[in-house]
C-alpha positions in Angstrom: 0.1 -0.1 0.1 2.9 2.2 0.9 4.7 1.8 -2.4 1.2 2.2 -4.2 0.8 5.8 -2.6 3.9 6.9 -3.4 3.3 5.6 -7.0 0.0 7.9 -6.7 1.6 11.1 -5.4 4.3 10.9 -7.9 1.6 10.6 -10.9 0.4 14.0 -9.6 3.8 15.7 -9.9 4.0 16.5 -13.7 7.3 18.2 -15.3 8.8 20.8 -13.4 9.3 23.8 -15.7 11.1 26.9 -14.0 10.1 30.3 -15.2 7.1 28.7 -17.2 3.7 30.9 -17.1 1.7 27.5 -17.4 1.3 26.2 -13.7 2.6 22.7 -13.5 0.6 20.0 -11.1 2.5 19.4 -8.0 2.9 16.9 -5.4 0.6 18.2 -2.4 3.5 18.5 -0.1 1.3 19.4 2.8 -0.1 15.9 2.7 2.8 13.7 1.5 5.4 12.2 3.9 8.9 12.6 3.5 9.8 9.9 1.6 7.5 11.0 -1.2 8.6 14.5 -1.2 12.3 13.5 -1.5 11.2 11.2 -4.8 9.0 14.1 -6.4 12.0 16.5 -5.8 14.6 14.0 -7.3 15.8 15.0 -10.7 14.4 18.6 -10.3 16.2 22.0 -10.3 15.8 24.2 -7.6 16.3 28.4 -8.4 18.0 30.0 -5.2 18.3 33.6 -5.1 20.9 34.9 -2.4 23.6 37.4 -1.6 26.8 36.5 -3.3 29.0 39.4 -1.7 31.3 36.5 0.1 33.8 34.5 -1.7 33.7 32.3 1.4 30.1 32.0 1.6 30.1 31.4 -2.3 32.6 28.6 -1.9 30.4 27.0 0.4 27.6 27.1 -1.4 29.5 26.0 -5.1 32.0 23.6 -3.6 29.9 21.7 -0.6 26.1 22.3 -1.1 25.6 22.1 -4.6 27.3 18.7 -4.9 25.8 17.4 -1.9 22.5 18.1 -3.3 23.3 16.5 -6.4 24.8 13.3 -4.9 22.0 12.9 -2.1 19.2 14.2 -3.4 19.7 14.3 -7.2 18.6 17.9 -7.4 20.5 20.4 -9.4 20.7 23.8 -7.3 21.1 26.8 -9.6 22.0 30.0 -7.5 20.9 33.2 -8.9 22.5 36.9 -7.7 20.4 38.9 -5.8 19.1 40.3 -2.3 16.1 42.1 -0.3 15.1 44.6 -3.1 15.6 42.3 -5.8 13.8 39.8 -4.5 10.9 41.8 -3.7 10.8 43.6 -7.1 10.7 40.0 -8.5 7.7 38.9 -6.2 5.8 42.2 -6.9 6.4 41.8 -10.7 5.4 38.5 -10.9 2.3 39.2 -9.2 1.4 42.4 -10.8 1.7 40.7 -14.3 -0.2 37.3 -13.3 2.6 35.1 -13.6 2.0 31.9 -12.1 5.1 30.1 -11.9 8.0 32.2 -10.1 11.5 32.3 -11.6 12.7 31.4 -8.1 12.1 28.7 -5.7 14.0 29.9 -2.4 15.3 33.0 -1.3 17.4 34.0 1.4 15.6 36.5 3.3 15.2 38.3 6.6 13.6 41.2 8.3 12.4 44.0 5.9 12.5 41.6 3.5 10.3 39.2 5.0 7.7 41.7 6.1 7.6 43.2 2.6 7.1 39.7 0.9 4.1 38.8 3.6 2.8 42.3 2.6 2.5 41.0 -0.9 1.6 37.7 -0.2 4.3 36.2 -2.1 5.8 33.5 0.7 4.6 30.0 0.4 3.9 28.5 4.1 3.7 27.3 6.6 6.1 24.6 5.7 9.1 24.3 8.5 6.7 21.7 10.4 7.3 19.5 7.1 11.3 19.6 7.7 12.7 16.6 9.3 15.7 18.6 10.4 13.0 21.3 12.0 13.2 18.9 15.2 16.4 20.3 16.0 16.0 24.2 15.4 16.0 26.2 18.6 12.7 27.7 18.4 13.0 28.6 22.3 15.6 31.1 21.1 13.5 34.5 20.6 16.4 35.8 18.3 15.3 32.9 16.3 11.5 32.2 16.7 11.1 36.4 15.7 12.5 38.1 12.6 12.3 41.9 13.5 9.9 41.3 16.1 7.6 39.2 13.6 6.8 35.6 14.5 8.0 33.2 12.0 5.1 31.3 12.2 6.6 28.7 9.9 6.7 31.0 6.9 10.3 31.2 6.4 13.2 28.5 7.8 16.2 29.4 10.1 19.5 29.0 8.2 22.1 31.1 10.6 22.5 33.2 13.5 24.8 35.9 13.8 25.7 39.5 15.7 26.8 42.9 14.7 30.4 43.1 15.3 33.1 46.3 15.3 36.3 45.2 13.4 39.5 47.5 13.8 43.5 47.0 13.4 44.9 46.7 16.5 48.1 47.9 15.0 46.8 51.3 14.4 44.2 51.4 17.5 45.5 50.2 20.6 42.6 51.3 22.7 39.4 50.7 20.3 36.0 52.6 21.8 34.2 50.2 23.8 30.7 52.1 23.8 28.9 54.2 21.2 29.4 56.9 23.3 33.5 56.6 23.1 33.0 55.8 19.6 32.0 60.0 19.1 35.3 60.7 20.9 37.3 58.2 18.6 35.6 59.7 15.7 36.4 63.6 16.4 40.0 62.5 17.9 41.0 60.5 14.6 39.6 62.1 12.0 39.4 60.5 8.2 39.4 56.8 9.7 35.7 56.0 10.4 33.0 55.6 8.1 29.1 53.9 7.6 28.5 51.7 4.6 25.3 52.6 2.8 23.8 49.1 2.9 22.5 46.4 5.1 25.2 46.5 7.6 25.5 50.1 7.9 21.6 50.5 8.8 22.4 47.5 11.4 25.0 49.7 12.7 22.6 53.0 12.8 19.9 50.8 14.1 22.3 49.5 17.3 23.1 53.0 17.6 19.5 53.9 18.0 18.8 51.5 20.7 21.9 52.7 22.7 20.6 56.2 22.7 16.9 54.9 23.5 17.3 51.7 25.5 16.4 48.4 24.5 12.8 48.5 25.8 11.8 51.6 24.5 12.0 50.6 20.8 10.8 46.9 21.3 7.4 46.0 19.6 5.6 47.5 16.6 7.1 50.5 15.0 6.4 53.9 16.9 6.5 57.0 14.8 6.7 59.2 17.5 9.6 57.3 19.1 11.5 56.9 15.8 11.4 60.5 15.2 12.7 61.3 18.6 16.0 59.1 18.5 16.4 59.1 15.0 16.6 62.9 15.0 19.3 62.7 18.0 21.2 59.9 16.1 21.4 62.4 12.9 22.4 65.3 15.2 25.3 63.1 16.2 26.2 61.9 13.3 25.9 65.0 11.3 28.4 67.1 13.9 30.9 63.9 13.4 30.4 63.7 9.7 33.4 66.5 8.7 35.5 64.0 11.0 34.7 60.9 8.7 36.6 59.6 5.9 36.5 61.9 3.0 34.9 64.6 5.5 32.1 62.1 5.1 31.3 64.1 1.4 30.8 60.3 0.2 29.9 57.0 1.8 30.6 53.2 0.6 27.9 51.7 -1.3 28.2 48.2 -0.5 30.3 46.3 2.7 32.8 45.0 0.4 33.7 48.5 -0.6 34.4 49.4 2.9 36.1 46.2 3.8 38.5 47.3 0.7 39.2 50.6 2.4 40.0 48.6 5.6 42.1 46.3 3.9 44.1 49.3 2.2 44.6 51.0 5.4 42.4 54.2 4.5 39.9 53.6 7.5 40.9 51.6 10.9 37.1 49.9 11.3 34.8 48.0 9.5 31.7 46.0 10.1 30.1 42.5 9.8 26.8 41.2 10.3 28.9 38.1 11.5 30.7 38.2 14.6 32.9 35.6 13.3 34.0 36.9 9.9 37.2 38.5 11.2 38.9 35.3 11.4 37.5 33.9 7.8 38.7 37.3 6.2 42.3 37.0 7.9 42.4 33.3 7.0 41.9 34.5 3.4 44.4 37.0 3.7 41.9 39.7 2.7 42.3 41.2 6.2 45.8 42.2 8.0 46.9 39.6 10.8 46.2 42.7 13.4 42.4 42.4 12.8 40.4 42.5 15.8 36.5 42.1 16.6 34.3 42.8 19.5 31.0 44.3 20.3 30.8 47.7 22.0 28.7 48.4 24.9 25.8 48.4 25.6 25.3 46.0 22.8 24.7 45.2 18.8 21.9 43.7 17.0 21.7 39.8 16.7 19.7 38.5 14.3 18.8 35.2 12.1 18.9 34.7 8.3 16.3 32.7 7.0 15.3 30.7 3.8 11.6 31.4 2.3 9.8 29.9 -0.5 8.2 31.8 -2.8 4.7 31.2 -3.1 4.7 30.7 -7.0 7.5 28.1 -6.6 7.0 25.6 -9.5 9.0 22.6 -7.2 7.7 22.9 -3.7 9.4 19.2 -3.1 12.6 20.4 -4.1 12.3 23.7 -2.4 11.7 21.9 1.0 14.5 19.1 0.2 17.2 21.9 -0.3 16.0 24.0 3.0 15.9 20.5 5.0 19.4 19.5 4.1 20.7 23.4 4.4 19.3 23.0 8.2 20.9 19.2 8.8 23.5 19.0 11.3 26.1 17.9 8.5 25.4 21.3 6.8 25.1 23.3 9.9 28.2 21.9 11.4 30.5 22.5 8.1 29.5 26.3 8.0 30.1 26.9 11.7 33.7 26.5 11.0 35.6 30.0 10.6 37.6 28.4 8.0 34.2 27.5 5.9 32.1 30.8 7.0 32.0 31.2 10.7 27.8 31.3 10.7 26.4 30.6 14.2 24.2 27.8 13.8 20.1 27.6 14.7 20.1 24.2 15.7 19.7 23.4 19.4 22.8 21.2 19.8 21.8 19.3 22.8 19.0 17.8 20.6 21.2 16.4 18.4 22.4 12.9 18.5 25.4 12.0 20.6 27.9 12.1 17.6 26.9 15.6 16.2 26.9 17.3 19.6 30.7 16.3 19.8 31.4 17.6 16.7 29.9 21.0 17.3 31.6 20.9 20.7 34.9 20.6 19.0 34.4 23.2 16.1 37.7 25.1 15.8 38.1 28.2 18.2 37.7 31.6 17.1 40.9 33.2 17.3 40.1 37.2 16.9 36.4 37.1 16.8 34.6 37.3 20.4 33.3 34.4 22.1 29.7 33.9 21.7 28.8 33.2 25.1 30.4 36.5 26.3 28.7 38.8 23.7 25.1 37.4 24.4 24.1 39.8 27.2 25.3 42.1 24.6 22.7 41.0 21.9 20.0 43.1 21.0 17.0 42.0 19.4 16.0 43.3 15.8 13.6 45.8 15.8 10.1 45.9 13.7 11.1 46.0 9.8 9.9 49.8 9.4 12.5 50.9 11.5 15.1 49.5 8.8 12.9 51.2 6.1 13.0 54.2 7.5 16.3 54.2 8.3 17.7 53.7 4.8 15.3 56.9 3.4 16.4 59.0 6.3 19.8 58.4 6.3 20.2 59.6 2.6 18.2 62.6 3.0 19.2 63.8 6.2 22.8 62.7 6.4 23.9 62.1 2.8 22.2 64.7 0.8 23.3 67.6 3.5 26.4 68.6 1.9 
């Protein structure tokens, strides 16, 4: 009977046509067992859209994830470059044109992108309970269960957990600022050696600074216009006062994090930043950052957040999307990317739930050398703010700071 059931379920899964406007009948994954989902996924292609700005992440995906998906599940993973605005733009365009099958199946998302896709009703789900490896996910951790104050509710699957870190050159900065208050003094006393990238990491820095000004509880919960205006005005006032002491006198700002990393590597600035608190080690290992680079979290803290994988509602390959995400959440894949030599990304798994052999492996991940210990910075971890804060900061940093020249 079981074989007959699998056969009948597979009959319903016809040819997957990526990017086709004609919808193909698919396996009902909400009713199918996992063996049927894996069988339906075999031999298909899955389209993944993700940020491709880091060579080590790209290497992890190309040299490990893609071959393993092909070997273990017969899935061809096609990786397409794109992030927040690209993913939202794609979903919006497909919705407006009435396209019934999306060009993408899976997207690497979090925060404001999750919020905007939910507003467009562009995500498939809930689906996380369908994944066998979901049993290991640390859903008790509020930094994982909520994304920018939004309950995940099965609409995206956690992939990694990180915290914003300051990276500095210890050969040039003997005593780095230990707080956001001290940062102001440092910038003024060391003109030309500091700047902020006008992109996601830079906005995360500004959010952390905003929380430091207001207090963590003051900005918790839903977006509050009055509170935002009050504290963002204080923030813009500080930054505009300091702007003449920024790199290039604040007349220009790096448009990408990679540009800031390059300025730092070239010695033009003494600080860069990373949303991954472990990145300093892998950048040193790559020979990108000087050996004297160190990372830390200033007082009172910085934002810790989780990044996720979402499935586009119009995906033409739901079985394949589910199998890909389940693999990326597996102890094997999570362990590999946690190594500083591979990616240094924090796991989303509650390792105490894993089989004993995997618990032992996670305990013996190579130690960080110049990155802060995760347990030591946990009490300096801010939860993400509601997504509207990020959206407003992008706009207001441009109008209140960049254009005020």
